[in-house]
N, C-alpha and C positions, 0 to 999 in steps of 0.2 A: 505494500500499499503505500500513499505517499508518505514522504518523511516531513514531519510537522516542524522538523528544527531547521530545515533548510531555509536558504534565504529566497524568498519570493521573487527575487530580481535577479536570479541565476539564470542563465538561458537554458533550456532544456539541454540535456545529452542527445548526442547523435543517435539515432535508430540503431538498433541492434542490426549487426551484420546478416544475422539469421533472417529476421524478418524482411529486412529491405532485400536480402536474395529472392524471397519466395512470395513478395509483395503482388508482382505481377501474376500470379495465380489466380488473384482474388478478381472474379469477374468484373469487367469494367463497369463502372457507375454505381457497383452494389455497395449497399452499405455495411462499413465495418464497425465491430465492436472492440474497444480497446479495454480490456477488464484490469483493474487495478491500475489504471492509466498514469498515476503519478502527476508528472509536468505535460504528458501527452505528447512525447517525442513521437510515439507511432501514430496516433490520432492525428499530429499535424502533418506527418510524412503522407498518410493516406488522404487527407484532404488536399494537399499540394497535387496527387494524383488524381484529383477529381473526386474521389468518393466521399457519400456523406459517412458521417461518423456518430457514433455512441460512445460516450466517453463514462465508465462506471469506476468510482472509487469511493471511500469513505470520505475523504477530504478533497474537495474538487477546487480548492481555492486557488492552486496551480494552473486551472484550465480555465479559470473564470472569465480570462479574456476570450475564449473562445465562443462565448455565448451570444455575441452579436452576430455570429455566423449562422443563418437559419439551416444549414447542412449539418449544423453539428446539435447534438441531444446531449445534455448533461445530467448524470443520473447519480446522485449522491445517496450512497448506501454501504454499511457497513456488510460486507459479505459474510462474516465471521459470527453475525449477531444470532444466528439461528432462524431467522425471519426467511419466508420463503424467497426464492429465485425472483428479482424484480422484473424481469423480463421474460417470464414464462410465456410461452406460446409466441413468441416471436422469434426470427430465424434470421440470420444475417450472411451476405456473401463471404465474410471474412471475419473469423474471431482471433484475437491476438492477445496471447497472455506472456508477460516477461516477467522474471524475477518475481512469482508469486506463486504460492502452493497454498490452496486450502482444498484438502483432498474431496471433502463432501460435494464439492461443486463440480466435480469431473463430470457427472452425467449430465447437470444443465448445461455444461460448455458444450458438450457434443450435442445434446439436442438442440442448441443454437445455431449450429451450422446449417444453411439452407441447403437444398439440394444443388449440386454444382459449386458448391461454396467450399471455404478451405478453413482449417483451423492451423495454426501457427504457433507453437507453444516452446516456450525455452524458460528455464529455472534451473537451480541448485539440485546437485544430486547427492549422494551419498560418497563421502570423501573430502568434501568442500570443507569440514570441520578441520582440516589439517592446515587450511590457508586463511581462514578467518570466516567471518559471517556471512551466511548463517551457517551456527554451529548445532542448532537444535535440531534433533532427527524428525521432530515435525514438519520442519520446512525444508526437508532434504528428500529428495525423490530415490527409491528404490531403485535397483537394477531392473532396466526395461519397464519400469512403471509406466511411462508415458503411453508406450505401445499398448500395453493392457488396458490402459484407460479408455483408448479410441477404438479399440477393436471389439467387435466385430462391425459396428456401427459405420466406421470410417476407414476409408483405403489410405495405407501410409504410402506417403510419396518418399518421404526422407526422415531419417532418424540417425541421432549421434547420441552417444554418451561416451564422454571424454574428458580429459583433463587439458586445460587449456592454459596458456602463458598469458594472453593479451584479450581483452583491455587490461586485467590482472589476474594472475594465478588462481584458479578456481576450477572445480569438478561441475560440469553443466549436462543437462540431457535437454534434447529439443527435438522435436517432433513436427511434421508438417503432414496432415492427413486431409482428405477431401470425402464429400458425401457425393454419391452417385448422382448425375441428373435426374 
């Protein structure tokens, strides 16, 4: 989720290389859902590509500047509060989740991918505790956990479970999966 201690004037980080690499798979003009959007780096990238976006986070202050755009919907919700998924019944051409893990959301995230749509997910995995935060196993994926979470409903296009050196030393797991049209 968004870091409430960060300076609101700090420019958003560059989009994840994983998300940028697979962004062209999102059907042209389709709405993209950015879950746990933080400062909206991925939502901003998709808006620049002409996609309407829905940004979802418990703290939406860092994306409040996007509210002037009629193609941006901002949803403030603590996804870990136990309340129902706030977008039930809606589907999206793209669903993006980066550096966020709350396992009870897996079914809702998969359901949110529209026919022909794509899920692009990247977060920390077991082993990351050697390099820094997050260290809590509740926030670290188990081996191949993203594969298990998306199958059999979605078809996996790409998957990585690896230790990386940049932008910082970390253990990450990533998946790109599509729903048949």
